[in-house]
C-alpha positions in Angstrom: -13.0 -2.3 -4.3 -13.0 -0.4 -1.0 -11.8 3.2 -1.3 -12.9 5.7 1.3 -12.0 9.1 2.5 -12.9 10.7 5.8 -12.5 14.2 7.3 -11.4 13.6 10.9 -11.2 17.3 11.9 -10.3 20.7 10.3 -6.6 19.8 10.1 -6.7 16.0 9.5 -8.1 13.8 6.7 -7.9 10.1 6.1 -7.7 8.1 2.9 -8.0 4.3 2.7 -6.4 2.0 0.2 -8.3 -1.2 0.7 -8.1 -3.4 -2.4 -6.1 -4.3 -5.5 -4.2 -1.4 -7.2 -4.7 -0.8 -10.9 -4.8 1.9 -13.6 -8.5 2.2 -14.2 -10.2 0.6 -11.2 -13.5 -1.5 -11.3 -13.9 -5.2 -10.5 -12.8 -4.7 -6.9 -9.7 -2.6 -7.8 -8.5 0.8 -6.7 -7.8 3.3 -9.6 -4.6 5.2 -9.2 -6.1 8.2 -10.9 -8.8 8.4 -8.2 -6.1 8.2 -5.4 -3.9 10.9 -7.1 -6.9 13.2 -7.7 -8.0 12.9 -4.1 -4.5 13.5 -2.8 -4.2 16.7 -4.9 -7.3 18.0 -3.2 -6.6 16.9 0.3 -3.0 18.0 0.3 -4.0 21.6 -0.3 -6.8 21.5 2.3 -5.4 19.6 5.4 -2.3 19.8 7.4 -2.2 16.1 8.2 -3.1 13.1 5.9 -3.5 9.6 7.3 -3.4 6.8 4.6 -4.5 3.4 5.7 -3.5 0.3 3.7 -5.0 -3.2 3.3 -4.0 -4.3 -0.1 -2.5 -7.4 -1.8 -0.8 -5.2 -4.3 -1.4 -4.9 -8.1 0.1 -3.2 -11.1 3.5 -1.6 -10.7 3.1 1.6 -12.8 -0.1 2.7 -11.1 1.5 1.9 -7.8 4.5 4.0 -8.5 2.2 6.9 -9.5 0.5 6.6 -6.1 3.9 6.4 -4.4 5.1 9.6 -6.1 1.9 11.5 -5.4 2.1 10.6 -1.7 5.8 11.4 -1.5 5.2 14.9 -3.0 2.5 15.8 -0.5 3.2 18.9 1.5 1.0 17.6 4.3 2.3 15.4 7.2 1.6 12.0 5.8 1.3 9.1 8.2 0.7 5.6 6.7 -1.0 2.9 8.7 -0.7 -0.8 7.6 -3.9 -2.2 8.9 -3.9 -5.7 7.4 -1.8 -6.5 4.4 0.7 -4.3 2.5 1.9 -6.8 -0.1 3.9 -6.4 -3.3 3.5 -2.8 -4.7 1.3 -1.9 -1.8 4.2 -2.7 0.5 6.3 -0.3 -1.6 3.6 2.5 -1.4 3.6 2.1 2.4 7.3 3.1 2.6 6.7 6.7 1.3 5.0 8.0 4.4 6.8 10.6 6.5 5.8 8.2 9.3 4.8 4.5 8.9 3.0 2.5 11.5 1.9 -1.1 11.4 -0.6 -3.2 13.3 1.2 -5.9 15.2 -1.2 -8.4 13.5 -0.6 -7.1 10.0 1.9 -8.2 7.3 4.2 -6.6 4.8 5.3 -8.6 1.8 8.2 -8.0 -0.6 9.1 -9.9 -3.7 10.2 -9.9 -7.4 8.3 -8.1 -10.1 6.2 -10.4 -12.3 5.3 -9.7 -16.0 4.8 -11.4 -19.3 4.6 -10.9 -23.0 4.1 -12.8 -26.3 6.6 -12.4 -29.2 10.0 -13.1 -30.5 13.2 -13.4 -28.5 13.8 -9.7 -28.7 10.4 -9.0 -27.2 11.1 -11.4 -24.4 14.5 -9.9 -23.8 12.9 -6.4 -23.7 10.4 -7.7 -21.1 13.2 -9.1 -19.0 15.0 -5.7 -19.2 11.8 -3.9 -18.1 11.3 -6.2 -15.1 14.9 -5.8 -14.1 14.7 -2.0 -14.4 11.5 -1.9 -12.3 13.1 -4.2 -9.7 16.1 -1.9 -9.5 13.8 1.1 -8.8 11.9 -0.8 -6.1 15.2 -1.9 -4.5 16.3 1.7 -4.4 13.1 2.7 -2.7 13.4 0.0 0.0 17.1 0.6 0.5 16.5 4.4 0.9 13.8 3.8 3.5 15.8 1.4 5.7 19.3 2.8 5.1 20.7 -0.4 3.7 22.9 -1.2 0.7 20.9 -1.8 -2.6 22.8 -5.1 -3.2 22.0 -6.3 0.3 18.3 -5.5 -0.2 18.2 -7.2 -3.7 19.8 -10.4 -2.4 17.5 -10.5 0.6 14.1 -9.9 -0.9 14.4 -10.3 -4.7 15.4 -14.0 -4.8 12.2 -15.4 -6.3 10.5 -15.9 -2.9 7.6 -14.1 -1.2 9.0 -12.5 2.0 6.3 -11.9 4.6 7.3 -9.6 7.4 5.7 -9.2 10.7 5.5 -5.8 12.3 8.4 -6.4 14.7 10.5 -7.6 11.8 9.7 -4.6 9.6 10.5 -2.3 12.6 13.8 -4.0 13.2 14.7 -3.5 9.5 13.8 0.2 9.7 11.0 -0.1 7.2 8.4 1.2 9.6 8.6 3.7 12.5 6.2 2.1 15.1 3.7 -0.6 15.9 0.2 0.1 17.0 -2.2 -2.3 18.7 -5.7 -3.2 17.5 -8.3 -5.8 18.4 -6.7 -9.2 18.3 -7.0 -11.6 15.4 -6.7 -15.4 15.8 -3.0 -16.4 16.1 -3.5 -19.2 13.5 -4.7 -16.6 10.9 -3.1 -16.9 7.4 -2.2 -13.8 5.4 -5.4 -14.3 3.4 -7.3 -14.4 6.7 -5.8 -11.2 7.9 -6.6 -9.4 4.6 -10.3 -10.5 4.8 -10.5 -9.7 8.5 -9.5 -6.1 8.1 -11.5 -5.6 4.9 -14.6 -7.1 6.6 -14.2 -4.8 9.6 -14.3 -1.8 7.3 -17.3 -3.0 5.4 -19.1 -3.4 8.8 -18.1 0.2 9.5 -15.7 -0.8 12.3 -12.2 0.6 12.4 -9.9 0.2 15.5 -8.8 3.2 17.5 -5.1 3.9 17.7 -2.7 6.6 18.8 -3.8 9.3 16.3 -7.2 9.3 18.1 -9.1 8.0 15.1 -12.5 7.0 16.5 -15.1 4.6 15.4 -17.7 7.4 15.0 -15.5 9.1 12.5 -15.4 6.0 10.2 -19.2 5.7 10.4 -19.3 8.9 8.4 -17.0 7.7 5.6 -18.5 8.0 2.1 -17.8 5.6 -0.7 -16.2 7.0 -3.8 -18.7 6.8 -6.6 -16.5 7.7 -9.6 -14.5 4.5 -10.0 -15.1 2.8 -13.4 -14.2 -0.5 -14.9 -11.0 -0.6 -16.9 -8.0 -2.7 -17.9 -4.6 -2.8 -16.1 -1.1 -2.9 -17.4 0.8 -6.1 -18.0 3.5 -5.6 -15.4 2.5 -6.3 -11.7 4.1 -7.4 -8.5 1.7 -10.0 -7.2 
């Protein structure tokens, strides 16, 4: 789990969502309660909040909780997709007042996954739950890009993983801008991109971009110490 916060100046703070999203955290996961708690504090203290994402996704309900907490922030929230914003992390990315994406990063959208054990009614209930969650996510995506819900559902909820480059996400209206960072190899897979950006942060290296975020600022970033092991819900999007 890589979850950091940084105070860039008296008006601006930064929060990083680097890792898998879950309810409790631990085992390399980001706990939604830690994110929401931190947002509640930072929103009352800073005019601008920068949220940076490199996440393969995770559990739907914790992801929606994070989405709603960010959406309700009074601060000017800018979301940066540094590496991967996949599955529910890709949905979270859409709630920024402004969303920027590295030209080397990827966004991924797909169907909700889930499972249960029981009789046919239990299975039918699970299907209804998944369909309801998908409808909610479709509504979020459609609202962001100004498209019809049915069009979004047919395009991205067909049982296939849809990996979008920055220019594709920009053309669709999912993001507002593309920023440049240090190049990654052209042959990099999506897994390679996720590891590259995670490793850069571990090595205390974060690229500069248009919001004047400097390497020296990230060298001061403290690691959260209050994340604990825990279990996650049964419904997720990866």
